[in-house]
N, C-alpha and C positions, 0 to 999 in steps of 0.2 A: 063746407069747403072752406071759408074763410079761417077757420081754426086751424083746420091741415095745412094750410098756406101757411101760416104764420109759425108753426111749430116747425117745419121742416128747415128753415135757415137757422133756428135755434138746433137745431140738433147738430148740425155743420157747424157751429161756432166751436161746440163743445169737443168735439172730436180734435178740432186742432189745438185746442189748447191742452189736451192729454199729450197727444203727441207733441207738442211744444215741451212740455214738463219733463217728458221721456228724453228726450234732446238734450235738454239740460243736467240730468241727472247722468247722462252716461257722458257728458263731458267734463262735469265733474270727477267722475270714476277715473276717467283716462287722465285728468290731470294730478289725481291724487295718486296714481301707479306710475304717472311721470315722476313725480317727485321723490317717492320712494326709491326709484331705480338711481335718480340722481343722488339720493344720499349715499346709498351701498357703492355706489362708483366711487363716490368722493372719499368712504373709508378705506376701501380696496386701495386705494391708491396710495394712502399714508400710512404704514404700518408702523407698529411702535418699536425701536430701537432696543434688542434684549443686549445685555453684557455678557462679553465674552472675554475669557482668560488667555491670555498669550504668553507661552513660554519659548524660550531660546534652548534647542537641542544641546544636550552635554554629552560628551565624548569622553568615557573612561574606562579604565580596567575593574570587571567586577569579579571578585574573589567568591568561589563557592566553596562551602564551609558544610560539613559533616557534623551532625550531633550523635553523641553516643552517651548513657548514661555510665558514670564512672564511680569509682570508690577511692578515699582516702587512705594511704598506709603510709605508716611512719618508717623512714627509711632507718633508724635505731630503733630498736625494743629490747629492753633489758629485764629479765626476770631476777629481782633482788631475792638471793636465797640466804641463808644462816649459813656461816662456816665454820663457826664454834657451837657445841650444844649447850643450853642451858634456859634458866627462865627468863623471859622479857619482864624486863621491870621499867622500859618508858617506850613510849612512841612519838616522836620528834616532830610529824607531820598530819596534815588536814587529809583527808579524801578527796582526792581531785585538785590537790595545790600542785603550782608550777615549782620545780626545785632545781637546781641548779648542782652542778658536780661537785661532791665534796660535801654537800648538807646532810647534816645529822638525822637518819631515819628511823632506826631503831637501838636500844639499848640492851643489852646481854647481860644478866648479873657477871661481873667479872672476877670475882671475890678467890674463886678457886682457881682461875688462870694466876690469878696474882702471888697466892700462896706456890703455886708451882713455878713461877718466876725467881722468887725468893730462893726457893730449892735449890735452882739450876744456879742460881748466882752463887748461893755456897759451895756447892759443885765446882764452879769454874775457880774460886777463890783455893778451894785445897788442891785441883791440877795445877794451879801458878805454883803454892807451896811446894810440891813436889816436885816441880820443874828445877825450880832455885836450889834444892836439897841435891838434885841428882846433878846439876852444874858444879857443886861445890864438891861432891865427892868425886866427880871425873877429873876434877884439878888436883885435888889430892893424891888422886890416883897416880896422875901425870907425875908429878914429883917424886912420888916415892919409887915409882919405878924405875926412875934413874939412878936411885942408890940400890937399887934391887930389893928393896923391903916387901915389894910387893910383885906379881908375876903379870905376865903380860895378858893373863885371862882375865885376872881381876879389873883390869882397866878394861879389858873389851865389855864385861859384865857391866861394869858402871856406863860404860858410854851406849850401850843397849837400854839402860833404865832411863837415861837421859831423854832419848827418844821417844822410849815409852811415855815418859811424862809430858812430852810436848804431845802425843798424841791424845793421851787424856786431855789437855787442855784444849785442845781443838774439838773435841768433843763437848767438852763443857760450853765453849763458846757458842757451838752451833745448836744445844739445849736449849740455852739462855734466849736467842736471838728467838727460837721457834716458841718458847712461851712469851716473849714480849710480843709477837705476832698476835697470839692466840689473843691477849690482852687488846689489842687493836682492835682484833675483829670483831670483837663485843660491842664496838661502836661500828653498827652499820652504816655505811654512808653512800649516798647516790653517786652512781658512777658514771650518770651521764645529765645534762640537762635536758630538763622536758615537763612533762604531766605526769604524775603518781597515781595509781590507782586508790583503790581502798586498802585499807589495812587488813591483810588477809590473817594477822595472827594479833589477838589482844594481849593486855598486861597480865602476867602470872601464869601464861601458858608456856609450856615446856618446848622447845624445838631441838632437833637435831641438827648438827654441822657434819658435813662431809666436803670432799672436794670430788668426788667421783659422779655428783649429781643425784646423790640420795637425800640431799638437806631440804629444810624445811623451805617452803615457798615464803615469803613475806609480804611482796607487793611486786608490782610490774611498774615499768618508767618508759613511756614513748617519747620520742624527741617529736618536735613541731615545726622546726624551721631548719633545714628544709625539710619538704615532705613531697611524697610520690605521690602521682593521682594515675591507678590501673584504670583501664577500660578496656572492654571486647570489641572488637570491628567485625561485623559480620563478611561474610566469604565476598559478597557483590561489589562493597566497598572498596574491599581490599584488592580486588582484581581492577577495579577502574582506578584506582590509583597505583598500581603496579603497571597499568597499562599505559599512563601519564609518565610515566616514570621511563619506560622504554621508548617512548615518543620522545622524550627530553623536555616536556612541559612541566615536569613536577620532579625538584630533586626527592632522593630516596632518604627516609627518616634516618636511616643507617649511618649515612654520611653528613647529613646537613641537619640541623635542628629546625622543623617546621613548627610553625606559630599553633598554639593551642590557646585558647582562651575557657575558662571556668565560672559556671554560675551555678548556686544553690539551688534545691529544689523548688520553685514555687516562684525564683526571682526573675525579673523580667528585665532586666538591665546586666549587663556582663561585668563583672568586678575588674577592673582596671589592673587593681593589684595582681591580681591572678592570672593575667597573661602569660604563657611560658611557652614551653615547646615540647615536642617529641624527642626524648633525649635516647630511649632504647624498645625498639619494636622486639616484642619475644614471641615467638610461634610456641605455644602448648603442644607438649606431646599428644595430644587427645583432640587438637585443631582440625584433623582431617575428619574426625567423626562430628564433632559439635560443630562444624563450618564455622570456626570461631577465628579471631587474633587476637592476641592480649598485648595489649601495648602500655608504653608507662610514659608521662609528662612530668614536667617537673615546672611548677611556678616561677616564673623572672623574680618575684621576690625571696624566693629561695638560695641560700648562697649554700656552695658546695655540693649541688646536685652532680652524680656523675653518671 
């Protein structure tokens, strides 16, 4: 009994100690949770400031541009052809060169034409001699008719002979000028300033000359400045611009040059020197079938576009 009495008080003390330990743990956990809530409250109360870009509004007029694929086309293009026939003796240019009006391109053998010119010169000298003889015979006849040494008929015949001699002289002068022109045509000159194509006839070849278009083609020349740019506009864009014209919001290209900017394929920057204007809208005969409209622009750097 004494052992039991002693052990009972010991059991009660152990229980109290255990409860006290549990109570201490609960208090510490509550304090820990309270500390976390306090830290999160402090973090949410002070957010980090983020950088912000501020810009002032700008009011300006924005221009709508339409983009098309165009092609360059020379204002002047000349087919250089032989005006006289003969063998080519010289080619005085390199393929793709820039040439100026009056530059020598080809030389055709001039010797046959020089011989013809000498013959025409001799015929002219003969005709002039006949004119002088006819004048003297007419003067002599006029003096003799006063003394009735010759008849009026003889005087009339001599007057007619003088007129015929004058006509023969004019013909001889024309033949000489034609022969001299043929000599000039043996030196083929560039008619315009531009870029020359490749030579189509080499040295030693025979060319045919003609004034009716059947002569041999020697090369071609195209002008570079000024130059046109042609582009096809689709029907929707044409109707849109036409509507803006009738509403008074856009001038017609037929009356007012509208600005055009040009850039080469693959270029991301518009070339300022090629800023120009639409100079002449052209409606093609097949426009209603293809639903396109061909227009022409002229770069500002080009002088003389019309």
